[in-house]
LOKOLZA-502299 format. One line per field, with one value per residue (C-alpha): residue number from 1; y negated, z, x negated. Coordinates in nm, 2 decimals. Layout:
// LOKOLZA-502299
nr <- NUM,...
yy <- Y,...
zz <- Z,...
xx <- X,...
END
This chain:
// LOKOLZA-502299
nr <- 1,2,3,4,5,6,7,8,9,10,11,12,13,14,15,16,17,18,19,20,21,22,23,24,25,26,27,28,29,30,31,32,33,34,35,36,37,38,39,40,41,42,43,44,45,46,47,48,49,50,51,52,53,54,55,56,57,58,59,60,61,62,63,64,65,66,67,68,69,70,71,72,73,74,75,76,77,78,79,80,81,82,83,84,85,86,87,88,89,90,91,92,93,94,95,96,97,98,99,100,101,102,103,104,105,106,107,108,109,110,111,112,113,114,115,116,117,118,119,120,121,122,123,124,125,126,127,128,129,130,131,132,133,134,135,136,137,138,139,140,141,142,143,144,145,146,147,148,149,150,151,152,153,154,155,156,157,158,159,160,161,162,163,164,165,166,167,168,169,170,171,172,173,174,175,176,177,178,179,180,181,182,183,184,185,186,187,188,189,190,191,192,193,194,195,196,197,198,199,200,201,202,203,204,205,206,207,208,209,210,211,212,213,214,215,216,217,218,219,220,221,222,223,224,225,226,227,228,229,230,231,232,233,234,235,236,237,238,239,240,241,242,243,244,245,246,247,248,249,250,251,252,253,254,255,256,257,258,259,260,261,262,263,264,265,266,267,268,269,270,271,272,273,274,275,276,277,278,279,280,281,282,283,284,285,286,287,288,289,290,291,292,293,294,295,296,297,298,299,300,301,302,303,304,305,306,307,308,309,310,311,312,313,314,315,316,317,318,319,320,321,322,323,324,325,326,327,328,329,330,331,332,333,334,335,336,337
yy <- 2.08,2.33,2.21,2.43,2.67,2.49,2.68,3.02,2.95,2.90,2.54,2.34,1.97,1.89,2.03,1.84,1.52,1.57,1.58,1.25,1.09,0.86,0.70,0.69,0.51,0.26,0.21,0.17,-0.11,-0.28,-0.24,-0.40,-0.70,-0.75,-0.72,-1.04,-1.32,-1.65,-1.55,-1.36,-1.15,-1.03,-0.91,-0.74,-0.54,-0.46,-0.33,-0.13,0.05,0.09,0.19,0.46,0.71,0.97,1.19,0.91,1.17,0.92,0.71,1.03,1.18,0.89,0.93,1.31,1.27,1.02,1.25,1.56,1.40,1.25,1.47,1.66,1.52,1.21,0.96,0.83,0.70,0.33,0.01,-0.01,0.33,0.22,-0.09,0.09,0.35,0.06,-0.07,0.27,0.27,-0.08,0.01,0.32,0.14,-0.13,0.13,0.29,-0.04,-0.09,0.27,0.26,-0.05,0.10,0.43,0.26,0.49,0.45,0.71,0.78,0.98,1.03,0.66,0.38,0.23,-0.13,-0.23,-0.07,-0.28,-0.62,-0.60,-0.55,-0.90,-0.90,-0.54,-0.63,-0.95,-0.78,-0.50,-0.78,-0.91,-0.58,-0.52,-0.86,-0.81,-0.48,-0.68,-0.93,-0.65,-0.49,-0.81,-0.87,-0.57,-0.74,-0.42,-0.44,-0.06,-0.03,-0.31,-0.14,0.19,0.04,-0.21,0.08,0.29,0.03,-0.03,0.34,0.35,0.07,0.26,0.56,0.36,0.25,0.60,0.74,0.47,0.57,0.93,0.85,1.05,1.19,1.57,1.61,1.54,1.83,1.96,1.76,1.43,1.52,1.58,1.25,1.07,1.24,1.20,0.82,0.79,1.03,1.21,0.91,0.75,1.07,1.09,0.72,0.79,1.09,0.92,0.61,0.83,0.99,0.65,0.51,0.82,0.74,1.05,1.10,1.07,1.44,1.46,1.16,1.33,1.65,1.46,1.28,1.61,1.75,1.45,1.46,1.83,1.79,1.51,1.73,2.02,1.79,1.62,1.94,2.10,1.78,1.82,2.18,2.07,1.84,2.15,2.40,2.22,2.09,1.71,1.70,1.85,1.67,1.33,1.22,1.32,1.66,1.62,1.26,1.33,1.45,1.15,0.92,1.09,1.22,1.53,1.72,2.06,2.29,2.13,2.10,2.48,2.57,2.35,2.53,2.88,2.86,2.96,2.70,2.66,2.61,2.38,2.16,2.14,2.05,1.78,1.63,1.64,1.47,1.20,1.12,1.14,1.36,1.47,1.68,1.90,1.98,2.32,2.41,2.28,2.49,2.79,2.75,2.69,3.01,3.22,3.11,3.15,2.79,2.74,3.03,2.90,2.55,2.68,2.89,2.58,2.38,2.67,2.67,2.31,2.36,2.64,2.42,2.14,2.39,2.50,2.14,2.15,2.45,2.25,2.06,2.15,2.36,2.15,2.07,1.79,2.00,2.27,2.01,1.91,2.28,2.31,2.01,2.19,2.49,2.27,2.08,2.39,2.55,2.26,2.22,1.84
zz <- -2.85,-2.56,-2.23,-2.11,-1.82,-1.56,-1.27,-1.33,-1.56,-1.43,-1.32,-1.63,-1.56,-1.94,-1.98,-1.68,-1.80,-2.14,-1.98,-1.80,-2.09,-2.24,-1.90,-1.80,-2.13,-2.04,-1.70,-1.85,-2.07,-1.77,-1.58,-1.86,-1.88,-1.51,-1.45,-1.64,-1.45,-1.55,-1.34,-1.57,-1.30,-1.18,-1.53,-1.57,-1.25,-1.25,-1.61,-1.52,-1.24,-1.39,-1.72,-1.56,-1.61,-1.35,-1.30,-1.18,-0.98,-0.74,-1.01,-1.20,-0.89,-0.86,-1.23,-1.20,-0.88,-1.05,-1.35,-1.13,-0.97,-1.28,-1.54,-1.57,-1.91,-1.81,-1.94,-1.60,-1.57,-1.65,-1.62,-1.24,-1.21,-1.44,-1.23,-0.90,-1.05,-1.14,-0.78,-0.64,-0.88,-0.79,-0.42,-0.47,-0.69,-0.43,-0.17,-0.39,-0.43,-0.05,0.02,-0.20,-0.02,0.32,0.22,0.03,-0.26,-0.60,-0.81,-0.88,-1.16,-1.31,-1.34,-1.12,-0.87,-0.91,-0.60,-0.75,-1.06,-0.92,-0.55,-0.24,-0.21,-0.56,-0.52,-0.19,-0.33,-0.65,-0.43,-0.24,-0.58,-0.69,-0.35,-0.36,-0.72,-0.62,-0.37,-0.64,-0.86,-0.57,-0.46,-0.82,-0.79,-0.51,-0.31,0.06,0.10,-0.15,0.02,0.36,0.24,0.08,0.36,0.62,0.39,0.33,0.70,0.77,0.50,0.68,1.00,0.83,0.72,1.07,1.21,0.96,1.06,1.43,1.34,1.12,1.24,1.52,1.54,1.80,1.55,1.55,1.30,1.46,1.43,1.07,0.98,1.13,0.91,0.58,0.66,0.65,0.39,0.13,0.21,0.31,-0.04,-0.21,0.02,-0.06,-0.43,-0.43,-0.18,-0.40,-0.70,-0.52,-0.40,-0.76,-0.87,-0.62,-0.42,-0.07,0.25,0.28,-0.07,-0.02,0.29,0.10,-0.16,0.11,0.28,-0.06,-0.12,0.23,0.22,-0.13,-0.01,0.27,0.02,-0.23,0.02,0.19,-0.15,-0.24,0.08,-0.01,-0.35,-0.19,-0.06,-0.33,-0.66,-0.90,-0.92,-1.30,-1.27,-0.95,-1.08,-0.76,-0.57,-0.40,-0.02,-0.03,0.26,0.47,0.37,0.47,0.81,0.73,0.93,0.69,0.74,0.62,0.85,1.14,1.11,1.09,1.39,1.59,1.49,1.50,1.78,2.01,1.82,1.49,1.63,1.78,1.44,1.27,1.53,1.46,1.08,1.12,1.36,1.13,0.81,0.69,0.34,0.35,0.59,0.32,0.26,0.63,0.65,0.34,0.50,0.82,0.62,0.43,0.74,0.91,0.61,0.64,0.27,0.27,0.59,0.44,0.11,0.30,0.49,0.17,0.02,0.32,0.26,-0.11,-0.03,0.21,-0.05,-0.29,-0.03,0.03,-0.33,-0.26,-0.27,-0.59,-0.93,-1.18,-1.45,-1.62,-1.38,-1.07,-1.23,-1.29,-0.92,-0.83,-1.08,-0.92,-0.58,-0.73,-0.93,-0.62,-0.47,-0.80,-0.96,-0.98,-0.97
xx <- 3.33,3.36,3.20,2.91,2.98,2.78,2.94,2.78,2.48,2.13,2.10,2.03,1.97,1.97,2.32,2.44,2.27,2.44,2.78,2.71,2.52,2.78,2.85,2.48,2.41,2.68,2.53,2.18,2.31,2.46,2.14,1.94,2.18,2.18,1.81,1.75,1.58,1.43,1.13,0.90,0.73,1.07,1.15,0.81,0.82,1.19,1.16,0.85,1.03,1.37,1.22,1.00,1.28,1.33,1.63,1.86,2.05,2.22,2.41,2.48,2.63,2.87,2.98,3.02,3.22,3.45,3.50,3.56,3.86,4.02,4.17,3.84,3.78,3.57,3.82,3.89,3.53,3.55,3.36,3.39,3.22,2.94,2.89,2.89,2.64,2.41,2.45,2.34,2.04,1.94,1.95,1.75,1.49,1.45,1.37,1.11,0.93,0.93,0.84,0.53,0.41,0.46,0.31,0.02,0.11,-0.06,0.11,0.48,0.63,0.29,0.19,0.07,0.31,0.41,0.22,-0.10,-0.05,0.08,0.01,0.21,0.36,0.51,0.65,0.82,0.97,1.10,1.24,1.43,1.56,1.69,1.85,2.03,2.13,2.30,2.51,2.60,2.73,2.91,3.09,3.20,3.43,3.62,3.68,3.62,3.63,3.34,3.15,3.19,3.05,2.75,2.68,2.69,2.47,2.20,2.19,2.13,1.86,1.68,1.71,1.56,1.26,1.19,1.25,1.00,0.75,0.78,0.69,0.39,0.09,0.30,0.22,0.50,0.77,1.01,1.27,1.56,1.37,1.27,1.63,1.74,1.49,1.58,1.95,1.90,1.63,1.77,2.10,2.30,2.27,2.36,2.67,2.76,2.74,2.97,3.22,3.23,3.31,3.60,3.72,3.72,3.91,4.19,4.13,4.28,4.08,4.02,3.88,3.67,3.53,3.46,3.26,3.08,2.99,2.88,2.65,2.50,2.42,2.28,2.06,1.92,1.86,1.69,1.46,1.35,1.28,1.08,0.88,0.80,0.67,0.42,0.24,0.32,0.33,0.07,-0.01,0.04,0.38,0.48,0.40,0.22,-0.09,-0.06,-0.09,0.04,0.27,-0.02,-0.24,0.04,0.08,0.43,0.55,0.76,0.93,0.66,0.40,0.64,0.72,0.35,0.27,0.54,0.43,0.05,-0.18,-0.33,-0.65,-0.49,-0.23,-0.51,-0.68,-0.35,-0.28,-0.62,-0.56,-0.22,-0.34,-0.63,-0.44,-0.73,-0.66,-0.98,-0.79,-0.53,-0.67,-0.65,-0.29,-0.20,-0.36,-0.16,0.16,0.09,0.02,0.34,0.56,0.65,0.73,0.97,1.13,1.17,1.30,1.56,1.67,1.70,1.90,2.14,2.21,2.26,2.51,2.69,2.71,2.86,3.11,3.23,3.37,3.59,3.92,3.83,3.99,3.80,3.65,3.31,3.24,3.29,3.08,2.81,2.81,2.77,2.49,2.31,2.33,2.14,1.90,1.80,1.63,1.50,1.31,0.94,0.92
END
């Protein structure tokens, strides 16, 4: 079977997922085995979250990066890659559980969050279980280089959570501060996934750095595009409540741009809405964003990061896995959810 041309076709997530499917299936089987606990509530909540689906981009990035640097046929993706992909997914899932508690969210991927079903305490504690289970899986591989990357990454993620908390309902948050938050909350785990894929493939330091740069830039593009959707999508498509970022007091790029480019009267009203977390002000915020061209500005910034991610792959060989990585860069800024 001839691999699809993922380098030049329109971004097709299903084709990319099909390429990674055998290895994602192996990872899923490992996840199911290693989720097991003799505490029933742990099993219930963990299965609820992990079984919710989602794109699973982070573990898929690790597997694709490993395949890209082998012989390009995917045969170099083995059990260690499956296990590390599971580690990345467990870390990500634990952050989702904690995020939903901090943000008081009640909807994710179109259904109730775990904290809305079981309460905040259970969600935080099961998030801790998944986090510690990820470190058990990591240590089993016996590789200090892997452990260092993931230890540093999880520490930065925790810093990102605190940084975001410091900026909640802060209308003075600027673009630089916003980028510092999303680097730690989103981009750094993308970068760890792709760097780890290169490490497992035995790549040299320069290639590992190139894959790190690709993942980091992809993470920026993905999160900025996600923040655009919170003001421009439809709740049924998005899988969460439209305007959730505003209700939670998060200053994301469309609103930051609108604040910076509105007149004094509008800016004062936007400040009040942000400080109050006033979801009734969503229409006024959307109007200001539209007047200032803030969605177009934010999309352009996301596209620039996606282009930079693509450019980071310039020295890699040409194969279906590299094409898939390029396709994900385009997909990150063209999706509707």
